[in-house]
N, C-alpha and C positions, 0 to 999 in steps of 0.2 A: 426103889426105884419101880418094883413090879406094878405098883399102883398107876405110875405115869404109863408104864407100857400098856397097862389094861385099857387107860383112856384112850391113848392113841388107836389100839385095836378097835375099840368101840366106834371111834370116829371113821377110820378107815374102812371098818366092815358096812357102815351105813351108806358112805360113799360109793363103796363097791356095789352095793345093792341097788343104788340108783343108776349106776352105770349099766349094769345087767339089765334093769327094767327098759333103759333105752335101746340098748344093744338088741334086744329080742321083741323091740316094737310095742312094748307095753305102754310106754309114753313115748310121744313123738315130738320133737321140734319144741315149740313155745308152749306145748302143753304144760311144760314144767313150770312155767309162771303161775299156774294156779296154786300150785304149792307155796310159792314164794309170797304171793298176796295173802293167801290164808294164814301163813307163819306172820307175815309183816303186820296185818290188820287184826288179828284175831288170837293167834296163839303165843306169839311173843309178849304182847301186852299182857296177857294173863301170866305168862311165866315171871315176867319183872314185877308184877303186882305181888304174886306170892313172895317170892325173893325178898323185896324190899320191905314187905310189911313185917316181916320176921327180923329185919337187921336192926343194928343198934347205930342210929344216925352219928352220934357223938365219937366213933371210931373213924370217921371220915377225915378228922383232923390228925391223926396220927402221923408221925414222922415218915413212916414208911410208904403211906399212901400219898403224902404231900410230895416227897420224892419222886415217887413213881409217875405222879401226875405231871409234875414240873419236867420230868424226862420226856413224856409223851408229847408235850407242847413243843419242847425244843426240837426233837427229832421230826416232829412234823414241820417245824419251820425250816430244818436242814433239807427236807425233800423239796419244799417249794422253792429254795433257792437254787439247789442242783437243778431241779425242773426248768427253772427260768433260764440257766445258764447253759443246759445241755439239750434239754428236748421240750419245747414249748407246746403245752397241751391247753385244752379249754378248760374253763372253771370247774366243772363237774369231775373232769378226770384228774385235774390236780389235786382236788378237794379229797377225792377218793383214794388218790395216790398217798397223798399226806395221812389220810385217816389209817390206810394200811400199814404205814410205817410205825405207828404209835398206838393203835387200838388193839389191845391184846384180848385174847380168848380167856376171859376170866371165868366163864362158866363152865362148860363140858369138857375143857382142858385144865382150867385154872383150880377148880374143886379137886380133882384127883392130886395135882402138884402140892396144893396147900395142904391136904391130908396126910398124903404119904410121904411128901418129902419136907414141908415145912412144920408138919405136925400139929396144924391147927387150921380148920376151913374159915375161921374168923378174919384172917388174912384177906381173903378174897372179897367178901361181901362188901366192905368199903369200895373197893376198886369197881366192883358192879356198879354201886351207887354213883361213883364220881363219873364213871363213863355214860350212863344213862340219863342222869340228870345234868350233867354240865356239858359234857361233850356231845352226844347224840342231838339235843336241840340245835345247837350251832351247825353241825352237819347237815341236819335235816332242812334247816332254814335256807343254806346255800343251795342244796339239792331242788328245793322248791322254786328258789329264785331262777334256776336255769329252765323251768317249764314254760318260760315266755311271760312271766309276771312281769308287767311293765311298771307298776306302782310302788317299786322300791322294796329294799331289803327289810323294811320294818312291817311290811304286809306278809312278807315272805316268813318271816320269824313268828308272825302271829298264826300263820296257817301251819307252821312246823309245830307250835305249842298245842294245836288242836289235834296234832297226830295221835293215834291211839297208844303209840309206845310211850310218849311223853306223857300222855294223861294218865295212863296206868301207872307208871312211874312216879308221877307225882302224888297220885292217889296212894300207893303203897307206902312211899315215904311219911305222907301225912298220917296215914294209920300208925305206923312206927313212932313219929314223934308224939302222937297224942295217947300213945300205949294202949290203942283199943285192940279189943279181940273180935276179930271177924267170926260169926257163927260157922260152925262146920259145914250147915246145911247150904250156905253159900259159897263157903271156901272150896270145898271139895271138887264141885264141878269146874271152878276156875282153875285149881290143881290139875285135874286131868286134861283140860285143853291145854294148860302151860306145857305139860309133859310131852305134848305132840311138836312143839316149836323146833328144838334142835333136830329130832328126826327129819321134820319136813325140810329144813333148810339144807341139810347134810344130803338127803335123797336129791333135791333139786340140783344141788352142786354135782353131785355123781352125774346126773342125767346130762348136765351141761359138758361134760367131759367126752361123751360119746361122739366120735367124728370131729374131735380137736385134739390138736396137740399142744401140750405146753410149751410156752416160749417160742411159738412160730416167728420167724422172721417177719419183722414189720415194725410198725411204730410202736406196740406195746412194750415191746422186748426190753428196751433201756428203763421204762417207767417199773416194770416188773423187777428187774434185778436191783435197782436202786432203792425201791422200797424195802425188797427183801432183805438185801445187806444192812440197810438201815436197821430194820426190825430186828434181825436176828444179831448183829455184832454191835451197832453204833448204839442202840438203845440200852442194852445191858451194861455195856462199857461205861456210858456217860451216867448211868444210874450208880455204878459202883463209885465214880469220880465224885458224885454229889454226896453220896453216903459219906465219904472220907471227908469231904470238904465242911459238912455240915455236922460232924462228929457223932454219927450213929455208931452205936455199939456193932460188935461183930456179927451178932444173930440178926439184927434189924438189917445191916448191910446185905447179909446172906438173903434174907427174905425179900428184899426189894430188887436185888439183882436178878433172882429166880423168876420173880413175876414179870420183870421187864424182858426176860427171854423167852415169854410165851409167844406162840405164834399170833398171826393176825386173826382177829375173832371172824367166823362165818357171818357174824351179823352185818360186817361189811359189804360182804358179797350180796346178802339180802337187800341192803339198800341199794347197791348198784343194779340189781335184777328188777327190783320194784321201780326204779326210776329210769330203768334202761339207759344207764349211764356207764361207761368203761367196764362193762360186765367182763370181758376176757382179760383185761388188764387185773382186775380184782380177782378175778378166779385163780389166774395162775400165782399171784402173789400168795393168796391163801394156801394154795396148793403146795408151793414151794416151802414156806416157812412152816406149815404143819408137819413135812417129812424132817424139815433140817433143823428144827428146833430142839428135837430129843438129844441129838449129840452136844448142843450147846447148853442145855439144861444140865446134863450129866456132867460135862466139863466145869459148871458152875458148883455142882453140889460137891464134887471132888475137890475143888479149889477153895470154897469158902465155908463148908459145912463144918469142918474142924475148927 
C-alpha cells in the first residue's frame, strides 16, 4: 500500500506546485493552456510511443483486460443514459463525462498500483494499449466533430486519426508487433520528452484550480457527481460481477476489480482543455476520483487480495 500512497503523493505534489505557481502569479489565466498543448501534441505522443513500443500486444486479449474494457464501455453507456434522463448536455460534454466515468489512470497511478498491489506492472501495459489505440481515437473523433466540421463523422474520424497521440500510439504498436529495436540515439530524446508529459498535465491541472472551487453550484455539479460515482463505485462493482460471470479465478478477479477502481485519467482533462470543452466538469471529476479512489482501492485489496 505504501507504493500507492507514494503514487498519490507524487500526483498531488505536482498539482500543488501548479496551484502555487498560479497563486503567486508565475502563470496567469489561460497561459496554462500552453502546457496542455505541448503535452497533447508533443510530450504525450512521445510517452505513448515509448510505452507501447516496449509492450507485448498479445496480452491485450487477456481475460483481465477484456473484462476491464467491457466494463469501461458499459459504464460509459450508463453515464450517457443517466445524462439523457437527468441533465441533458451537449455532445462534447456528454462524451467527456462518459469518458471520465470509464477511462482510468493507467499510467502514473496504474503503474504503482500494478507494481505494489498487483505485483506485476505487465497488468497495466495492455490497458494503456486498449485505451490509446481503441478508445482515444473514438473520443478524439467526436471532439473533432464538435469543432464545427460539417462534412460528417468520417472526416472527423480521419482528422482524429492524424492526431499525434494516435499516430505515435500506432507507430509504437507497429514497432512492438514487428519486434523492432529502436536505436538508443533516437529513443533517448523521445523518452526524455515523454517524461515531461505527466508533469505538464498535472501542473496545468493545478493551475486551473486557483480561483476555482470544486463542485460549485451550477450545471456541472450533477455531471461531476454522476461520473465520479460511476467511476469509483459502479465500475469496480460491475467488473467484479463480470469476472464472476465469466469464471475468472480469484487473482484475476482481484486484478481486474482493482484496475477498474483507478481514478479518472488526467489525459481526459488534457483532452477537455485542448479542445476547450467541459473543462470544469472534467477537472472536478479528476480531482474527486483521484482523492476518493484510495480508500476504494484499499477496500478492494482488503476484501479480495486474500
